A tleap script that builds the chain and sets N, CA, C and O, in Angstrom:
source leaprc.protein.ff14SB
mol = sequence {
  NMET PRO LYS THR ASN SER LYS ALA GLU LEU
  LEU ALA HIE PHE ALA ALA ASP GLU ALA ALA
  LEU LYS GLN GLU LEU MET PRO VAL VAL SER
  ASN PHE ASP VAL PRO GLN TRP GLU GLN TRP
  ARG GLU LEU SER GLN ARG ALA ALA ARG CYS
  GLY SER ALA ALA TRP PRO SER ASN THR TRP
  ARG LEU LYS LYS TRP VAL ALA ALA ARG GLU
  LEU HIE ARG ILE ALA LEU ARG ASN ARG SER
  LYS VAL SER TRP HIE GLN LEU ARG ILE GLY
  ILE LYS ARG PHE ARG TYR MET LEU GLU THR
  LEU PHE PRO HIE ALA PHE ALA VAL ARG CGLU
}
set mol.1.N position { -145.697 293.575 170.657 }
set mol.1.CA position { -146.237 292.267 170.601 }
set mol.1.C position { -146.664 292.052 169.277 }
set mol.1.O position { -147.184 292.944 168.606 }
set mol.2.N position { -146.447 290.790 168.830 }
set mol.2.CA position { -146.985 290.435 167.383 }
set mol.2.C position { -148.422 290.425 167.183 }
set mol.2.O position { -149.155 290.140 168.130 }
set mol.3.N position { -148.877 290.698 166.085 }
set mol.3.CA position { -150.119 290.668 165.759 }
set mol.3.C position { -150.651 289.163 165.517 }
set mol.3.O position { -149.985 288.427 164.789 }
set mol.4.N position { -151.830 288.697 166.109 }
set mol.4.CA position { -152.295 287.343 165.883 }
set mol.4.C position { -153.670 287.499 165.024 }
set mol.4.O position { -154.498 288.397 165.176 }
set mol.5.N position { -153.726 286.518 164.166 }
set mol.5.CA position { -154.730 286.371 163.268 }
set mol.5.C position { -155.726 285.463 163.707 }
set mol.5.O position { -155.409 284.439 164.313 }
set mol.6.N position { -157.068 285.789 163.415 }
set mol.6.CA position { -157.875 284.709 163.878 }
set mol.6.C position { -158.082 283.729 162.731 }
set mol.6.O position { -157.643 283.881 161.591 }
set mol.7.N position { -158.830 282.672 163.189 }
set mol.7.CA position { -158.966 281.585 162.056 }
set mol.7.C position { -159.530 282.111 160.741 }
set mol.7.O position { -159.085 281.788 159.640 }
set mol.8.N position { -160.545 282.947 160.947 }
set mol.8.CA position { -161.411 283.540 159.940 }
set mol.8.C position { -160.514 284.282 158.974 }
set mol.8.O position { -160.626 284.167 157.753 }
set mol.9.N position { -159.612 285.058 159.581 }
set mol.9.CA position { -158.714 286.033 158.812 }
set mol.9.C position { -157.757 285.219 157.991 }
set mol.9.O position { -157.484 285.530 156.832 }
set mol.10.N position { -157.174 284.016 158.695 }
set mol.10.CA position { -156.347 283.152 157.956 }
set mol.10.C position { -157.029 282.557 156.804 }
set mol.10.O position { -156.480 282.510 155.703 }
set mol.11.N position { -158.309 282.060 157.035 }
set mol.11.CA position { -158.882 281.281 155.934 }
set mol.11.C position { -159.204 282.248 154.804 }
set mol.11.O position { -159.174 281.860 153.636 }
set mol.12.N position { -159.512 283.507 155.133 }
set mol.12.CA position { -159.937 284.527 153.988 }
set mol.12.C position { -158.537 284.813 153.364 }
set mol.12.O position { -158.509 284.996 152.147 }
set mol.13.N position { -157.473 284.865 154.009 }
set mol.13.CA position { -156.136 285.104 153.270 }
set mol.13.C position { -155.781 284.112 152.497 }
set mol.13.O position { -155.333 284.387 151.383 }
set mol.14.N position { -155.900 282.741 152.914 }
set mol.14.CA position { -155.506 281.582 152.073 }
set mol.14.C position { -156.438 281.396 150.882 }
set mol.14.O position { -155.984 281.034 149.797 }
set mol.15.N position { -157.860 281.661 151.086 }
set mol.15.CA position { -158.581 281.701 149.831 }
set mol.15.C position { -158.287 282.735 148.822 }
set mol.15.O position { -158.405 282.495 147.620 }
set mol.16.N position { -157.937 283.785 149.241 }
set mol.16.CA position { -157.478 284.912 148.250 }
set mol.16.C position { -156.179 284.450 147.597 }
set mol.16.O position { -156.096 284.616 146.380 }
set mol.17.N position { -155.151 283.890 148.245 }
set mol.17.CA position { -154.128 283.415 147.730 }
set mol.17.C position { -154.166 282.235 146.656 }
set mol.17.O position { -153.436 282.066 145.679 }
set mol.18.N position { -155.252 281.453 147.136 }
set mol.18.CA position { -155.546 280.165 146.374 }
set mol.18.C position { -156.102 280.700 144.870 }
set mol.18.O position { -155.719 280.231 143.799 }
set mol.19.N position { -157.041 281.735 145.020 }
set mol.19.CA position { -157.667 282.124 143.661 }
set mol.19.C position { -156.486 282.919 142.922 }
set mol.19.O position { -156.418 282.789 141.700 }
set mol.20.N position { -155.603 283.688 143.542 }
set mol.20.CA position { -154.532 284.394 142.600 }
set mol.20.C position { -153.620 283.243 142.114 }
set mol.20.O position { -153.263 283.332 140.939 }
set mol.21.N position { -153.228 282.284 142.752 }
set mol.21.CA position { -152.392 281.215 142.259 }
set mol.21.C position { -153.066 280.251 141.226 }
set mol.21.O position { -152.389 279.700 140.358 }
set mol.22.N position { -154.374 280.066 141.336 }
set mol.22.CA position { -155.113 279.438 140.308 }
set mol.22.C position { -155.122 280.083 138.907 }
set mol.22.O position { -155.018 279.473 137.843 }
set mol.23.N position { -155.257 281.373 139.070 }
set mol.23.CA position { -155.325 282.287 137.888 }
set mol.23.C position { -153.904 282.373 137.315 }
set mol.23.O position { -153.723 282.400 136.098 }
set mol.24.N position { -152.972 282.413 138.135 }
set mol.24.CA position { -151.415 282.490 137.471 }
set mol.24.C position { -151.240 281.150 136.974 }
set mol.24.O position { -150.535 281.106 135.966 }
set mol.25.N position { -151.639 280.141 137.353 }
set mol.25.CA position { -151.167 278.718 136.906 }
set mol.25.C position { -152.034 278.181 135.937 }
set mol.25.O position { -151.718 277.146 135.350 }
set mol.26.N position { -153.186 278.818 135.680 }
set mol.26.CA position { -153.948 278.342 134.636 }
set mol.26.C position { -153.427 278.220 133.151 }
set mol.26.O position { -153.885 277.335 132.428 }
set mol.27.N position { -152.457 279.118 132.684 }
set mol.27.CA position { -151.910 278.927 131.409 }
set mol.27.C position { -151.029 277.804 131.409 }
set mol.27.O position { -150.867 277.162 130.371 }
set mol.28.N position { -150.418 277.487 132.518 }
set mol.28.CA position { -149.372 276.260 132.554 }
set mol.28.C position { -150.190 274.922 132.522 }
set mol.28.O position { -149.755 273.948 131.908 }
set mol.29.N position { -151.280 274.896 133.137 }
set mol.29.CA position { -152.148 273.613 133.194 }
set mol.29.C position { -152.829 273.630 131.849 }
set mol.29.O position { -152.960 272.534 131.305 }
set mol.30.N position { -153.296 274.725 131.210 }
set mol.30.CA position { -153.806 274.460 129.772 }
set mol.30.C position { -152.882 274.039 128.732 }
set mol.30.O position { -153.285 273.513 127.695 }
set mol.31.N position { -151.585 274.266 128.993 }
set mol.31.CA position { -150.574 274.034 128.245 }
set mol.31.C position { -149.887 272.513 128.246 }
set mol.31.O position { -149.081 272.019 127.457 }
set mol.32.N position { -150.484 271.994 129.374 }
set mol.32.CA position { -149.842 270.513 129.790 }
set mol.32.C position { -150.113 269.630 128.670 }
set mol.32.O position { -151.192 269.625 128.077 }
set mol.33.N position { -149.096 268.858 128.374 }
set mol.33.CA position { -149.154 267.943 127.139 }
set mol.33.C position { -149.568 266.516 127.698 }
set mol.33.O position { -148.704 265.786 128.185 }
set mol.34.N position { -150.881 266.128 127.625 }
set mol.34.CA position { -151.381 264.978 128.181 }
set mol.34.C position { -150.789 263.780 127.316 }
set mol.34.O position { -150.266 262.861 127.947 }
set mol.35.N position { -150.821 263.714 126.036 }
set mol.35.CA position { -150.281 262.570 125.284 }
set mol.35.C position { -148.805 262.389 125.724 }
set mol.35.O position { -148.390 261.244 125.905 }
set mol.36.N position { -148.064 263.361 125.889 }
set mol.36.CA position { -146.537 263.040 126.268 }
set mol.36.C position { -146.420 262.387 127.764 }
set mol.36.O position { -145.583 261.531 128.051 }
set mol.37.N position { -147.399 262.926 128.683 }
set mol.37.CA position { -147.521 262.429 129.947 }
set mol.37.C position { -147.853 261.024 129.934 }
set mol.37.O position { -147.290 260.254 130.712 }
set mol.38.N position { -148.853 260.571 128.988 }
set mol.38.CA position { -149.337 259.191 128.945 }
set mol.38.C position { -148.182 258.358 128.477 }
set mol.38.O position { -147.958 257.248 128.959 }
set mol.39.N position { -147.441 258.908 127.521 }
set mol.39.CA position { -146.238 258.099 126.984 }
set mol.39.C position { -145.204 257.919 128.133 }
set mol.39.O position { -144.697 256.802 128.235 }
set mol.40.N position { -144.854 258.834 128.957 }
set mol.40.CA position { -143.931 258.797 129.885 }
set mol.40.C position { -144.584 257.649 130.937 }
set mol.40.O position { -143.882 256.711 131.316 }
set mol.41.N position { -145.744 257.773 131.301 }
set mol.41.CA position { -146.340 256.864 132.303 }
set mol.41.C position { -146.268 255.347 131.712 }
set mol.41.O position { -146.044 254.405 132.473 }
set mol.42.N position { -146.461 255.170 130.372 }
set mol.42.CA position { -146.383 253.888 129.661 }
set mol.42.C position { -145.036 253.371 129.809 }
set mol.42.O position { -144.794 252.222 130.179 }
set mol.43.N position { -144.072 254.334 129.480 }
set mol.43.CA position { -142.649 253.846 129.582 }
set mol.43.C position { -142.125 253.510 130.885 }
set mol.43.O position { -141.316 252.596 131.049 }
set mol.44.N position { -142.612 254.294 131.888 }
set mol.44.CA position { -142.349 253.875 133.305 }
set mol.44.C position { -143.000 252.594 133.594 }
set mol.44.O position { -142.324 251.802 134.250 }
set mol.45.N position { -144.185 252.225 133.235 }
set mol.45.CA position { -144.795 251.063 133.469 }
set mol.45.C position { -144.014 249.827 132.889 }
set mol.45.O position { -143.856 248.778 133.514 }
set mol.46.N position { -143.498 250.098 131.500 }
set mol.46.CA position { -142.831 249.164 131.079 }
set mol.46.C position { -141.454 248.799 131.639 }
set mol.46.O position { -141.079 247.628 131.701 }
set mol.47.N position { -140.734 249.804 132.032 }
set mol.47.CA position { -139.491 249.773 132.651 }
set mol.47.C position { -139.492 249.024 133.950 }
set mol.47.O position { -138.520 248.372 134.332 }
set mol.48.N position { -140.619 249.139 134.617 }
set mol.48.CA position { -140.963 248.369 135.836 }
set mol.48.C position { -141.163 246.997 135.571 }
set mol.48.O position { -140.596 246.218 136.337 }
set mol.49.N position { -141.857 246.520 134.638 }
set mol.49.CA position { -142.047 245.240 134.099 }
set mol.49.C position { -140.651 244.532 133.726 }
set mol.49.O position { -140.524 243.318 133.883 }
set mol.50.N position { -139.591 245.344 133.218 }
set mol.50.CA position { -138.368 244.758 132.768 }
set mol.50.C position { -137.639 244.356 133.836 }
set mol.50.O position { -136.626 243.709 133.572 }
set mol.51.N position { -137.931 244.604 135.166 }
set mol.51.CA position { -137.170 244.217 136.383 }
set mol.51.C position { -136.330 245.297 136.743 }
set mol.51.O position { -136.592 246.468 136.468 }
set mol.52.N position { -135.272 244.902 137.385 }
set mol.52.CA position { -134.335 245.825 138.184 }
set mol.52.C position { -133.693 246.688 137.186 }
set mol.52.O position { -133.422 246.198 136.090 }
set mol.53.N position { -133.414 247.929 137.441 }
set mol.53.CA position { -132.686 248.825 136.581 }
set mol.53.C position { -131.064 248.624 137.057 }
set mol.53.O position { -130.240 249.462 136.693 }
set mol.54.N position { -130.746 247.715 137.712 }
set mol.54.CA position { -129.461 247.705 138.296 }
set mol.54.C position { -128.443 246.885 137.371 }
set mol.54.O position { -127.238 246.816 137.613 }
set mol.55.N position { -129.070 246.277 136.291 }
set mol.55.CA position { -128.007 245.717 135.433 }
set mol.55.C position { -126.926 246.573 134.873 }
set mol.55.O position { -125.815 246.053 134.773 }
set mol.56.N position { -127.080 247.765 134.505 }
set mol.56.CA position { -125.939 248.615 134.156 }
set mol.56.C position { -124.914 248.656 135.089 }
set mol.56.O position { -123.745 248.519 134.730 }
set mol.57.N position { -125.257 248.847 136.371 }
set mol.57.CA position { -124.196 248.886 137.303 }
set mol.57.C position { -123.619 247.564 137.610 }
set mol.57.O position { -122.429 247.464 137.907 }
set mol.58.N position { -124.438 246.501 137.551 }
set mol.58.CA position { -123.733 245.049 137.648 }
set mol.58.C position { -122.809 244.841 136.637 }
set mol.58.O position { -121.818 244.181 136.952 }
set mol.59.N position { -122.906 245.308 135.317 }
set mol.59.CA position { -122.014 245.168 134.384 }
set mol.59.C position { -120.813 245.988 134.684 }
set mol.59.O position { -119.693 245.503 134.523 }
set mol.60.N position { -120.977 247.192 135.107 }
set mol.60.CA position { -119.843 247.961 135.454 }
set mol.60.C position { -119.114 247.510 136.520 }
set mol.60.O position { -117.899 247.712 136.510 }
set mol.61.N position { -119.685 246.870 137.545 }
set mol.61.CA position { -119.009 246.343 138.661 }
set mol.61.C position { -118.125 244.918 138.210 }
set mol.61.O position { -116.985 244.658 138.594 }
set mol.62.N position { -118.871 244.179 137.401 }
set mol.62.CA position { -118.098 243.057 136.809 }
set mol.62.C position { -116.888 243.662 136.030 }
set mol.62.O position { -115.774 243.234 136.334 }
set mol.63.N position { -116.984 244.561 135.109 }
set mol.63.CA position { -115.866 244.875 134.478 }
set mol.63.C position { -114.589 245.320 135.282 }
set mol.63.O position { -113.429 244.966 135.070 }
set mol.64.N position { -115.084 246.221 136.303 }
set mol.64.CA position { -114.113 246.748 137.262 }
set mol.64.C position { -113.343 245.438 137.995 }
set mol.64.O position { -112.119 245.308 138.015 }
set mol.65.N position { -114.204 244.592 138.530 }
set mol.65.CA position { -113.699 243.399 139.324 }
set mol.65.C position { -112.709 242.511 138.299 }
set mol.65.O position { -111.611 242.108 138.681 }
set mol.66.N position { -113.190 242.274 137.051 }
set mol.66.CA position { -112.302 241.588 136.125 }
set mol.66.C position { -111.071 242.299 135.766 }
set mol.66.O position { -110.085 241.652 135.414 }
set mol.67.N position { -111.049 243.530 135.825 }
set mol.67.CA position { -109.955 244.396 135.407 }
set mol.67.C position { -109.004 244.289 136.486 }
set mol.67.O position { -107.825 244.029 136.242 }
set mol.68.N position { -109.518 244.507 137.917 }
set mol.68.CA position { -108.779 244.254 139.182 }
set mol.68.C position { -108.101 242.948 139.178 }
set mol.68.O position { -106.879 242.926 139.322 }
set mol.69.N position { -108.809 241.791 139.018 }
set mol.69.CA position { -108.267 240.523 139.062 }
set mol.69.C position { -107.193 240.397 138.076 }
set mol.69.O position { -106.130 239.899 138.448 }
set mol.70.N position { -107.350 240.820 136.757 }
set mol.70.CA position { -106.339 240.721 135.876 }
set mol.70.C position { -105.115 241.436 136.343 }
set mol.70.O position { -104.024 240.910 136.124 }
set mol.71.N position { -105.182 242.551 136.949 }
set mol.71.CA position { -103.904 243.283 137.401 }
set mol.71.C position { -103.412 242.565 138.594 }
set mol.71.O position { -102.212 242.650 138.857 }
set mol.72.N position { -104.246 241.824 139.397 }
set mol.72.CA position { -103.676 241.022 140.340 }
set mol.72.C position { -102.797 239.807 139.889 }
set mol.72.O position { -101.715 239.471 140.369 }
set mol.73.N position { -103.498 239.214 138.855 }
set mol.73.CA position { -102.808 238.117 138.184 }
set mol.73.C position { -101.432 238.597 137.676 }
set mol.73.O position { -100.379 237.998 137.893 }
set mol.74.N position { -101.558 239.760 136.968 }
set mol.74.CA position { -100.347 240.233 136.297 }
set mol.74.C position { -99.027 240.576 137.531 }
set mol.74.O position { -97.832 240.327 137.370 }
set mol.75.N position { -99.535 241.074 138.499 }
set mol.75.CA position { -98.672 241.516 139.757 }
set mol.75.C position { -98.003 240.199 140.312 }
set mol.75.O position { -96.798 240.127 140.552 }
set mol.76.N position { -98.961 239.093 140.507 }
set mol.76.CA position { -98.268 237.971 141.070 }
set mol.76.C position { -97.159 237.202 139.975 }
set mol.76.O position { -96.169 236.576 140.354 }
set mol.77.N position { -97.503 237.369 138.748 }
set mol.77.CA position { -96.712 236.803 137.762 }
set mol.77.C position { -95.361 237.609 137.703 }
set mol.77.O position { -94.259 237.070 137.803 }
set mol.78.N position { -95.538 238.764 137.556 }
set mol.78.CA position { -94.249 239.613 137.326 }
set mol.78.C position { -93.586 240.049 138.511 }
set mol.78.O position { -92.361 240.157 138.456 }
set mol.79.N position { -94.280 240.363 139.754 }
set mol.79.CA position { -93.672 240.648 141.007 }
set mol.79.C position { -92.791 241.889 140.765 }
set mol.79.O position { -91.772 241.985 141.449 }
set mol.80.N position { -93.075 242.843 139.868 }
set mol.80.CA position { -92.370 244.071 139.665 }
set mol.80.C position { -92.984 245.242 140.566 }
set mol.80.O position { -94.156 245.150 140.931 }
set mol.81.N position { -92.328 246.166 140.869 }
set mol.81.CA position { -92.903 247.379 141.534 }
set mol.81.C position { -93.961 248.012 140.708 }
set mol.81.O position { -94.966 248.458 141.262 }
set mol.82.N position { -93.812 248.082 139.456 }
set mol.82.CA position { -94.674 248.720 138.572 }
set mol.82.C position { -96.035 247.959 138.500 }
set mol.82.O position { -97.100 248.559 138.355 }
set mol.83.N position { -95.936 246.581 138.612 }
set mol.83.CA position { -97.104 245.717 138.315 }
set mol.83.C position { -97.901 245.874 139.742 }
set mol.83.O position { -99.123 246.013 139.689 }
set mol.84.N position { -97.360 245.857 140.784 }
set mol.84.CA position { -97.904 246.033 142.079 }
set mol.84.C position { -98.517 247.490 142.143 }
set mol.84.O position { -99.596 247.657 142.711 }
set mol.85.N position { -97.902 248.443 141.621 }
set mol.85.CA position { -98.353 249.892 141.612 }
set mol.85.C position { -99.621 249.893 140.828 }
set mol.85.O position { -100.603 250.496 141.262 }
set mol.86.N position { -99.653 249.224 139.650 }
set mol.86.CA position { -100.844 249.251 138.786 }
set mol.86.C position { -102.038 248.418 139.594 }
set mol.86.O position { -103.206 248.803 139.541 }
set mol.87.N position { -101.697 247.423 140.231 }
set mol.87.CA position { -102.633 246.714 141.052 }
set mol.87.C position { -103.213 247.556 142.209 }
set mol.87.O position { -104.361 247.396 142.625 }
set mol.88.N position { -102.445 248.355 142.642 }
set mol.88.CA position { -102.956 249.161 143.684 }
set mol.88.C position { -103.883 250.216 143.033 }
set mol.88.O position { -104.993 250.446 143.512 }
set mol.89.N position { -103.450 250.809 142.012 }
set mol.89.CA position { -104.422 251.777 141.360 }
set mol.89.C position { -105.706 251.056 140.894 }
set mol.89.O position { -106.761 251.684 140.983 }
set mol.90.N position { -105.719 249.854 140.426 }
set mol.90.CA position { -106.953 249.189 139.919 }
set mol.90.C position { -107.823 248.792 141.147 }
set mol.90.O position { -109.050 248.737 141.075 }
set mol.91.N position { -107.253 248.571 142.064 }
set mol.91.CA position { -108.081 248.129 143.489 }
set mol.91.C position { -108.667 249.574 143.943 }
set mol.91.O position { -109.848 249.711 144.261 }
set mol.92.N position { -107.816 250.540 143.942 }
set mol.92.CA position { -108.587 251.771 144.421 }
set mol.92.C position { -109.765 252.289 143.395 }
set mol.92.O position { -110.723 252.925 143.835 }
set mol.93.N position { -109.635 251.987 142.053 }
set mol.93.CA position { -110.719 252.319 141.157 }
set mol.93.C position { -112.003 251.572 141.577 }
set mol.93.O position { -113.117 252.096 141.594 }
set mol.94.N position { -111.718 250.223 141.932 }
set mol.94.CA position { -112.708 249.327 142.037 }
set mol.94.C position { -113.505 249.782 143.426 }
set mol.94.O position { -114.730 249.711 143.522 }
set mol.95.N position { -112.750 250.196 144.344 }
set mol.95.CA position { -113.185 250.623 145.679 }
set mol.95.C position { -113.981 252.036 145.508 }
set mol.95.O position { -114.965 252.242 146.218 }
set mol.96.N position { -113.574 252.943 144.622 }
set mol.96.CA position { -114.224 254.104 144.265 }
set mol.96.C position { -115.555 253.839 143.675 }
set mol.96.O position { -116.556 254.461 144.031 }
set mol.97.N position { -115.562 252.969 142.826 }
set mol.97.CA position { -116.835 252.531 142.198 }
set mol.97.C position { -117.870 252.083 143.217 }
set mol.97.O position { -118.999 252.574 143.247 }
set mol.98.N position { -117.436 251.099 144.084 }
set mol.98.CA position { -118.153 250.632 144.976 }
set mol.98.C position { -118.813 251.739 146.041 }
set mol.98.O position { -119.955 251.751 146.501 }
set mol.99.N position { -117.809 252.580 146.257 }
set mol.99.CA position { -118.327 253.715 147.236 }
set mol.99.C position { -119.375 254.626 146.396 }
set mol.99.O position { -120.350 255.092 146.985 }
set mol.100.N position { -119.197 254.840 145.212 }
set mol.100.CA position { -120.197 255.401 144.255 }
set mol.100.C position { -121.537 254.901 144.358 }
set mol.100.O position { -122.506 255.630 144.572 }
set mol.101.N position { -121.597 253.583 144.197 }
set mol.101.CA position { -122.806 252.778 144.127 }
set mol.101.C position { -123.431 252.579 145.234 }
set mol.101.O position { -124.662 252.574 145.262 }
set mol.102.N position { -122.598 252.361 146.448 }
set mol.102.CA position { -123.256 251.902 147.795 }
set mol.102.C position { -122.670 252.851 148.779 }
set mol.102.O position { -121.925 252.373 149.634 }
set mol.103.N position { -122.918 254.213 148.776 }
set mol.103.CA position { -122.365 255.078 149.724 }
set mol.103.C position { -122.898 254.840 151.101 }
set mol.103.O position { -122.264 255.346 152.028 }
set mol.104.N position { -123.914 254.181 151.355 }
set mol.104.CA position { -124.441 253.792 152.631 }
set mol.104.C position { -123.597 252.761 153.274 }
set mol.104.O position { -123.507 252.711 154.501 }
set mol.105.N position { -122.980 251.941 152.502 }
set mol.105.CA position { -122.013 250.913 152.950 }
set mol.105.C position { -120.738 251.422 153.405 }
set mol.105.O position { -120.128 250.811 154.283 }
set mol.106.N position { -120.274 252.489 152.890 }
set mol.106.CA position { -119.060 253.058 153.238 }
set mol.106.C position { -119.233 254.424 154.068 }
set mol.106.O position { -118.275 255.188 154.180 }
set mol.107.N position { -120.385 254.687 154.602 }
set mol.107.CA position { -120.632 255.844 155.425 }
set mol.107.C position { -119.684 255.672 156.776 }
set mol.107.O position { -119.394 254.603 157.314 }
set mol.108.N position { -119.297 256.944 157.164 }
set mol.108.CA position { -118.638 256.821 158.539 }
set mol.108.C position { -119.474 256.826 159.643 }
set mol.108.O position { -120.299 257.726 159.803 }
set mol.109.N position { -119.324 255.794 160.516 }
set mol.109.CA position { -120.319 255.643 161.585 }
set mol.109.C position { -119.705 256.158 162.818 }
set mol.109.O position { -118.625 255.751 163.248 }
set mol.110.N position { -120.513 257.178 163.442 }
set mol.110.CA position { -119.888 257.741 164.769 }
set mol.110.C position { -120.698 257.206 165.847 }
set mol.110.O position { -120.433 257.487 167.016 }
savepdb mol mol.pdb
quit
């Protein structure tokens, strides 16, 4: 039969653990770089004011879309097997990029 602890025993055990952990972590806390932390907080606040961080992905999506559209234009003009194959590869790359950026949109629904 497993041993059961009373509330008082558990509180005493946790208090002892807390004291030991505080003593162990004190060097880490004393070496904490407050100026660096403030600089990171300020940077985070400035980034939030700049708006969405989505613009790099928007640029990437636009470049991939333009590349696929150009391959489509070439395939329609040439109508060769090679140009259609290149279009297929370009469209797959565009799809893979979208799947990377929006995995929830491409999730398999059961």
